C-alpha positions as CSV (number, residue, x, y, z in Angstrom):
1,M,100.8,11.6,69.6
2,S,100.8,13.6,66.3
3,T,103.5,16.1,65.3
4,D,100.8,18.8,64.9
5,A,99.6,18.3,68.5
6,G,103.2,18.6,69.9
7,S,103.8,21.7,67.9
8,R,100.6,23.3,69.2
9,R,101.6,22.5,72.8
10,A,105.1,24.0,72.3
11,R,103.6,27.2,70.8
12,T,101.3,27.5,73.8
13,R,104.1,27.1,76.3
14,R,106.1,29.8,74.5
15,R,103.2,32.2,74.6
16,R,102.7,31.6,78.3
17,S,106.4,32.1,79.0
18,R,106.4,35.4,77.1
19,A,103.3,36.5,79.0
20,F,104.8,35.6,82.4
21,L,108.1,37.4,81.5
22,G,106.1,40.4,80.4
23,A,104.0,40.5,83.6
24,F,107.2,39.9,85.8
25,A,108.9,42.9,84.0
26,I,105.8,45.0,84.7
27,V,105.8,44.0,88.4
28,I,109.6,44.8,88.7
29,G,109.0,48.1,87.0
30,V,106.2,49.0,89.4
31,L,108.2,48.0,92.4
32,A,111.2,50.0,91.2
33,V,108.9,53.0,90.8
34,V,107.4,52.5,94.2
35,G,110.9,52.1,95.7
36,L,112.1,55.3,94.1
37,A,109.0,57.1,95.2
38,G,109.5,55.8,98.7
39,A,113.1,57.0,98.7
40,A,112.0,60.3,97.3
41,V,109.4,60.6,100.0
42,S,111.9,59.7,102.7
43,T,114.4,62.2,101.4
44,A,111.7,64.8,101.2
45,Q,110.6,64.2,104.7
46,G,114.1,63.9,106.2
47,P,115.2,61.2,108.7
48,R,112.5,59.8,110.9
49,V,113.0,58.2,114.3
50,T,112.6,54.4,114.5
51,K,114.0,53.7,118.0
52,V,115.1,55.5,121.2
53,S,117.3,53.9,123.9
54,I,117.7,55.5,127.3
55,D,118.1,54.0,130.8
56,P,116.6,56.7,133.1
57,D,117.6,54.8,136.3
58,A,121.3,54.7,135.2
59,A,121.0,58.4,134.2
60,V,120.3,59.6,137.7
61,N,122.9,57.4,139.4
62,S,126.0,57.7,137.3
63,A,127.8,60.0,134.9
64,G,128.1,59.1,131.2
65,S,124.7,57.6,130.5
66,R,123.5,57.9,126.9
67,M,120.4,58.5,124.9
68,I,120.7,56.9,121.4
69,V,118.2,57.9,118.7
70,T,118.1,55.6,115.6
71,T,116.6,56.9,112.4
72,T,115.6,55.8,108.9
73,Q,118.7,57.2,107.2
74,S,122.4,57.4,107.6
75,L,123.0,60.8,109.2
76,A,125.2,63.7,108.5
77,E,127.3,64.6,111.5
78,V,125.3,66.2,114.3
79,D,127.0,69.1,116.0
80,P,126.5,69.6,119.8
81,T,125.1,73.1,119.1
82,Q,122.1,71.4,117.3
83,V,121.2,69.6,120.6
84,T,119.2,71.3,123.4
85,V,118.4,69.5,126.7
86,T,115.7,70.9,129.0
87,P,116.3,71.2,131.9
88,A,119.9,72.1,130.9
89,A,122.6,69.4,131.2
90,D,126.2,69.1,130.0
91,I,126.4,66.8,127.0
92,T,128.6,65.4,124.3
93,V,127.2,64.2,120.9
94,D,128.4,61.5,118.5
95,T,126.9,60.4,115.2
96,S,127.3,56.9,113.8
97,G,125.4,55.5,110.7
98,R,121.7,56.0,111.3
99,S,122.1,56.9,115.0
100,V,123.0,59.9,117.1
101,G,124.1,59.5,120.7
102,V,123.7,62.1,123.4
103,R,125.9,61.5,126.4
104,F,125.2,63.2,129.7
105,A,128.4,64.3,131.4
106,L,126.9,64.2,134.9
107,P,124.0,62.3,136.5
108,L,120.6,63.8,135.8
109,W,118.1,65.2,138.4
110,D,115.8,62.6,139.9
111,D,112.0,62.6,139.3
112,T,112.3,65.1,136.4
113,E,111.0,65.2,132.9
114,Y,113.8,65.8,130.3
115,T,113.3,66.9,126.7
116,V,116.1,66.4,124.2
117,T,115.7,68.4,120.9
118,I,118.0,67.9,117.9
119,D,117.6,70.5,115.3
120,G,118.5,70.3,111.6
121,V,119.0,66.5,111.3
122,T,119.7,65.5,107.7
123,G,120.7,62.4,105.9
124,V,124.3,61.9,104.8
125,G,123.3,62.6,101.2
126,G,121.5,65.8,102.0
127,G,117.8,66.4,101.5
128,A,115.2,67.7,103.9
129,S,116.1,68.3,107.5
130,T,114.1,67.1,110.6
131,T,113.8,68.3,114.2
132,I,113.8,65.4,116.6
133,T,112.2,65.8,120.0
134,E,112.3,63.1,122.6
135,T,111.1,63.2,126.2
136,F,111.8,60.9,129.1
137,H,111.2,61.0,132.9
138,T,113.8,60.1,135.4
139,P,112.8,58.0,138.5
140,A,112.7,59.0,142.1
141,L,116.1,58.7,143.7
142,Q,117.0,55.7,145.8
143,T,119.9,55.7,148.3
144,Y,121.5,53.6,151.1
145,L,122.2,54.4,154.7
146,L,123.9,52.6,157.6
147,L,122.2,52.3,160.9
148,R,124.1,51.0,163.9
149,G,122.2,49.4,166.8
150,S,122.8,47.5,170.0
151,D,121.6,44.2,168.4
152,G,123.5,44.6,165.1
153,D,124.1,47.0,162.2
154,T,122.0,47.3,159.1
155,V,122.4,48.8,155.6
156,F,119.0,50.2,154.4
157,Q,117.8,51.2,151.0
158,T,115.4,54.2,151.1
159,D,113.9,56.9,149.0
160,L,113.9,60.6,149.8
161,T,110.7,60.4,151.8
162,G,112.3,58.2,154.4
163,E,109.1,56.1,154.4
164,Q,110.2,53.3,152.2
165,G,113.3,52.0,154.1
166,V,114.1,48.3,153.3
167,P,116.9,46.5,155.2
168,V,119.3,44.8,152.6
169,F,122.2,43.7,154.7
170,T,122.7,43.0,158.5
171,D,125.8,42.1,160.5
172,P,126.8,42.2,164.1
173,Q,129.4,44.9,163.3
174,I,129.4,47.0,160.1
175,E,132.2,49.6,160.0
176,D,131.5,51.1,156.6
177,F,130.0,50.4,153.1
178,R,130.0,51.8,149.6
179,A,127.5,51.5,146.7
180,T,128.5,51.2,143.1
181,A,126.2,51.0,140.0
182,S,125.6,47.3,140.6
183,H,127.0,46.3,143.9
184,L,127.3,47.0,147.6
185,V,130.6,46.4,149.3
186,I,130.4,46.2,153.1
187,S,133.3,46.3,155.6
188,T,132.6,44.2,158.7
189,L,134.6,43.4,161.8
190,D,134.5,39.9,163.4
191,D,134.9,38.9,167.0
192,N,138.7,38.8,166.6
193,G,138.9,42.4,165.5
194,E,139.7,41.4,161.9
195,S,138.0,43.0,158.8
196,H,136.0,41.3,156.0
197,L,134.8,42.8,152.8
198,I,131.4,41.5,151.7
199,V,130.1,42.1,148.2
200,T,126.4,41.8,147.4
201,D,123.9,42.8,144.7
202,L,122.1,46.1,145.3
203,D,119.3,44.3,147.1
204,G,121.7,42.5,149.4
205,A,121.5,39.1,147.6
206,N,124.4,36.9,146.4
207,A,126.8,37.8,149.2
208,R,130.4,36.8,148.7
209,E,133.7,37.8,150.3
210,L,136.6,39.6,148.7
211,P,140.1,38.4,149.5
212,L,142.2,40.8,151.6
213,P,146.0,41.1,151.8
214,G,145.9,39.1,155.0
215,P,144.4,39.1,158.5
216,G,144.0,42.7,159.5
217,T,141.8,45.8,159.4
218,V,140.3,47.8,156.6
219,S,139.7,51.6,156.7
220,N,138.9,54.5,154.4
221,L,136.9,52.3,152.0
222,Q,136.0,54.1,148.7
223,S,134.6,53.3,145.3
224,A,135.4,54.8,141.9
225,D,132.7,56.8,140.2
226,R,132.5,54.3,137.3
227,G,132.9,50.6,137.0
228,N,133.5,48.1,139.8
229,L,136.7,49.3,141.3
230,I,137.1,49.9,145.1
231,G,140.0,50.8,147.3
232,Y,140.9,50.8,150.9
233,T,143.7,51.1,153.4
234,F,144.9,48.0,155.1
235,T,146.8,47.4,158.4
236,D,148.1,43.9,159.4
237,A,146.6,42.4,162.5
238,D,150.1,41.9,164.0
239,I,151.2,45.5,163.4
240,G,154.4,46.3,165.2
241,A,156.1,43.1,164.1
242,S,158.9,43.2,161.6
243,G,157.8,43.7,158.0
244,T,154.1,44.3,158.8
245,R,152.0,46.7,156.8
246,E,150.3,49.8,158.1
247,S,147.8,52.0,156.3
248,M,148.8,50.6,152.9
249,L,146.5,51.4,150.0
250,Y,145.0,48.6,147.9
251,T,142.5,48.4,145.0
252,A,140.2,45.5,144.0
253,S,137.6,44.8,141.4
254,L,134.0,43.8,142.3
255,A,133.5,42.1,138.9
256,A,132.6,38.5,139.4
257,A,135.4,37.3,137.0
258,Q,138.0,39.2,139.0
259,A,136.6,38.9,142.5
260,E,139.0,36.2,143.5
261,D,142.1,38.0,142.4
262,A,144.5,39.3,145.0
263,P,144.1,43.1,145.7
264,T,146.5,45.4,144.0
265,P,148.9,47.4,146.2
266,I,149.3,51.1,145.3
267,T,152.6,52.5,146.3
268,R,154.5,55.7,145.9
269,T,157.8,55.1,144.1
270,G,160.8,56.2,146.1
271,G,158.9,57.6,149.1
272,E,156.6,57.0,152.0
273,S,153.6,54.8,151.0
274,R,151.6,54.7,154.2
275,V,148.4,56.6,153.4
276,D,146.7,59.1,155.6
277,D,144.0,59.9,153.0
278,W,143.4,59.2,149.3
279,R,140.8,59.6,146.5
280,F,140.0,58.1,143.1
281,V,140.2,60.8,140.4
282,P,136.9,60.8,138.4
283,G,137.2,59.7,134.8
284,T,140.8,58.5,135.1
285,D,142.8,55.6,136.5
286,S,144.7,57.9,138.8
287,I,144.7,58.0,142.5
288,L,145.5,61.0,144.8
289,M,147.5,59.9,147.9
290,L,148.3,61.9,151.0
291,T,151.0,59.9,152.8
292,F,152.2,59.9,156.4
293,D,155.0,62.4,155.5
294,G,152.5,65.0,154.3
295,A,153.3,64.5,150.6
296,L,150.5,64.8,148.2
297,T,151.1,62.6,145.1
298,L,149.1,61.7,142.0
299,V,149.8,58.1,141.1
300,S,148.7,56.0,138.2
301,P,148.2,52.2,138.7
302,S,148.8,51.7,135.0
303,G,152.4,52.7,135.3
304,G,152.5,56.5,134.6
305,A,155.1,58.6,136.4
306,P,153.9,59.9,139.8
307,V,153.2,63.7,140.1
308,A,154.3,65.4,143.2
309,L,151.9,68.2,144.3
310,G,153.6,69.5,147.4
311,N,152.6,69.0,151.0
312,A,149.1,69.0,152.4
313,V,147.2,68.5,155.7
314,M,144.0,67.0,154.3
315,I,142.1,66.2,151.1
316,D,138.7,67.9,151.3
317,G,137.3,66.4,148.1
318,I,137.2,66.1,144.4
319,A,134.2,67.4,142.4
320,R,132.2,64.7,140.6
321,G,132.7,64.9,136.9
322,S,135.9,66.9,137.2
323,T,139.5,66.7,138.1
324,T,139.4,69.6,140.5
325,V,140.4,68.8,144.1
326,V,140.3,71.0,147.2
327,I,143.1,70.3,149.7
328,E,144.2,71.9,152.9
329,R,147.6,73.4,153.0
330,V,149.1,74.6,156.3
331,D,148.1,78.1,155.3
332,G,144.5,77.2,154.2
333,P,142.5,75.5,151.4
334,V,143.4,75.6,147.7
335,A,142.1,74.1,144.5
336,I,144.2,72.0,142.2
337,D,143.4,70.9,138.6
338,L,144.8,67.4,138.6
339,S,144.8,67.3,134.8
340,T,147.4,70.2,134.7
341,A,148.7,70.3,138.3
342,Q,147.7,74.0,138.3
343,E,146.9,75.5,141.7
344,Q,144.4,78.3,142.4
345,A,143.5,80.1,145.6
346,L,139.9,79.8,146.7
347,P,137.9,83.1,146.7
348,I,137.6,84.6,150.2
349,T,134.2,84.8,151.8
350,D,132.9,87.7,153.9
351,P,134.7,87.5,157.3
352,D,131.5,88.4,159.1
353,L,130.1,84.9,158.0
354,G,132.8,83.2,160.1
355,Q,135.8,81.0,159.8
356,T,135.9,78.4,157.0
357,G,135.8,74.8,158.1
358,S,135.2,72.1,155.5
359,V,135.3,72.9,151.8
360,L,133.7,70.6,149.2
361,P,134.1,71.4,145.4
362,L,131.0,71.1,143.2
363,A,131.0,70.2,139.5
364,D,129.8,73.7,138.5
365,G,132.9,75.4,139.9
366,T,131.3,76.5,143.1
367,T,132.2,75.2,146.6
368,L,130.2,74.1,149.6
369,R,131.7,75.5,152.7
370,S,130.9,75.4,156.4
371,L,131.4,78.8,158.1
372,A,131.5,79.0,161.9
373,L,131.2,82.1,164.1
374,L,133.2,81.9,167.3
375,D,133.1,83.7,170.6
376,G,136.6,82.9,171.9
377,F,136.7,79.1,171.5
378,T,132.9,78.6,171.6
379,V,131.0,78.1,168.3
380,T,128.0,80.4,168.3
381,S,126.6,79.4,164.9
382,T,127.6,77.3,161.9
383,T,126.1,77.6,158.4
384,V,126.9,75.7,155.2
385,N,127.0,78.0,152.1
386,V,127.3,77.6,148.4
387,V,130.2,80.0,147.5
388,D,130.7,81.2,143.9
389,D,133.9,82.0,142.1
390,V,134.1,85.5,143.5
391,G,133.3,84.6,147.1
392,Q,129.6,85.4,147.2
393,S,127.9,83.1,149.6
394,R,124.4,81.7,149.8
395,P,123.4,79.8,152.9
396,V,121.7,76.4,152.5
397,F,121.9,74.8,155.9
398,S,122.4,75.8,159.5
399,I,123.6,73.8,162.5
400,D,122.4,74.4,166.1
401,P,125.4,75.3,168.3
402,A,124.7,72.3,170.5
403,D,125.0,70.0,167.5
404,T,128.1,69.0,165.5
405,L,128.4,68.7,161.7
406,L,130.3,65.5,161.0
407,E,130.3,65.2,157.2
408,T,128.9,66.8,154.0
409,C,128.2,64.8,150.9
410,V,126.6,65.7,147.6
411,S,124.2,63.6,145.5
412,P,125.6,62.4,142.1
413,S,123.7,65.0,140.2
414,G,124.6,67.8,142.6
415,R,121.0,68.5,143.2
416,Y,121.1,67.7,147.0
417,A,123.6,67.8,149.8
418,A,123.5,65.4,152.8
419,F,124.7,66.8,156.1
420,L,125.6,64.3,158.8
421,V,124.8,65.8,162.2
422,A,125.4,64.6,165.7
423,P,122.6,66.2,167.8
424,D,123.4,67.4,171.4
425,A,127.0,66.5,170.8
426,V,128.1,66.9,174.5
427,N,125.7,64.3,175.7
428,N,125.9,62.0,172.6
429,A,128.3,59.2,173.5
430,Y,130.4,57.5,170.9
431,D,129.9,53.8,170.0
432,G,132.6,51.1,170.3
433,H,133.3,50.6,166.6
434,Q,136.7,50.8,164.9
435,L,135.2,53.8,163.1
436,P,133.6,55.4,166.2
437,L,130.6,57.7,165.7
438,P,128.1,59.3,168.1
439,E,125.3,56.8,169.0
440,R,122.7,59.3,167.6
441,V,123.2,60.7,164.2
442,Q,121.0,62.2,161.6
443,T,121.4,62.7,157.8
444,H,119.7,65.9,156.7
445,I,119.0,66.0,152.9
446,V,118.8,69.6,151.5
447,S,118.1,71.0,148.1
448,L,121.1,73.1,147.0
449,T,119.0,75.2,144.7
450,D,117.0,76.9,147.5
451,G,118.1,75.4,150.8
452,T,114.9,73.5,151.4
453,E,115.3,70.5,153.7
454,V,113.8,67.4,151.9
455,V,114.0,65.0,154.8
456,A,116.0,64.1,157.9
457,L,117.0,60.4,158.1
458,T,118.3,58.3,161.0
459,G,121.7,56.8,160.1
460,F,124.9,57.8,158.3
461,D,127.2,56.9,155.4
462,I,124.6,57.8,152.8
463,S,125.7,56.2,149.6
464,W,126.4,59.5,147.8
465,C,129.5,59.9,150.0
466,Q,132.8,59.0,148.3
467,N,134.6,58.4,151.6
468,P,133.7,57.7,155.2
469,P,133.3,60.3,157.9
470,R,136.6,61.6,159.1
471,L,136.6,62.6,162.8
């Protein structure tokens, strides 16, 4: 090969290299311009939505569900005043990176279209603002009921038409049950009169048994509003013998990893620990106990000091999504804010409406009260009323004088109330269960907005109830 030929090839390679580098620089420049233009367009347009996450089914069944909106930009802090929910719902708002989360304080209404509008959304570096509007539809509500029968007892799942009932668990003797977000826990009684706690999936599958403190009976089964925590009172089978337990309170987890752990005893330091009634306090780890000596005490399983709240006759209920409890003192019902231990008298209703029976606090600050008119010792009429903070009453349900109202429960969202009624009470014999109930019972579901009855279902213990019927 000649020297001239080698030089020509070298010069050619150098020219090609310079041409490639020049073209590459042009491409890089074009891409940079396009990128800057894209960034400018994005900034000019404001943040745009790339993803929305919401679980409508969870939103109607439990408090604290979230809608998360993810955008194209890191966002400036969104203030709750920028967010509007239609129909109205109590919310909290948080902003993180490219996402804004809207948390619903209470469960949402079933079978309802919700629109969430976020005004004035801007990127963290400023630029144009955007209004984000997202819509979702919640599903029809599903619930559970217990039906007792001569050939066994069954927990059913049903919708609010009553036409889609599906049996999910059957046992010769079911005393009570509770539903959490992911499980059913069912209290059964065997032929020896001893209790068992069975945990299943919501469709009744994968049944397993929870350990109890020992042979004995379970009563007053309850579940926390969130998570997999349940509680119950327990009495030893050989009650009366030295050292045996009577009506002692225990909690247990339904989580699979903890299901085999021994239940946790809940005691009142320095006082009577046998429990007449009790409640989980929503949104906390605290438990409200009414013990055999009439003392009302707020206890914390995590080790906080107990709070004495005086004496009481009964716990009427705690409003979902709040720390307000209504209790019965000897001289009548009062409301207590468990976060501050402040007590407040309930507004008085018109005496012409009758005497107050049960009182159930609602999340919006109103109460649901049964009011009975008497002729001597004979009940002539009973109505259930929504009562506001000044005592104004609005009737939503009435009970025939021949019937008996056994229990009132409110749906998670507060949209409906369920009234457990024993028809023709005088001629309606009680069954032979440990928790005895009239053999014929009906659960009437009523809209609290206008008092319209949605459906009457055969059975009791609707899964909205936070505790069993108390007779």
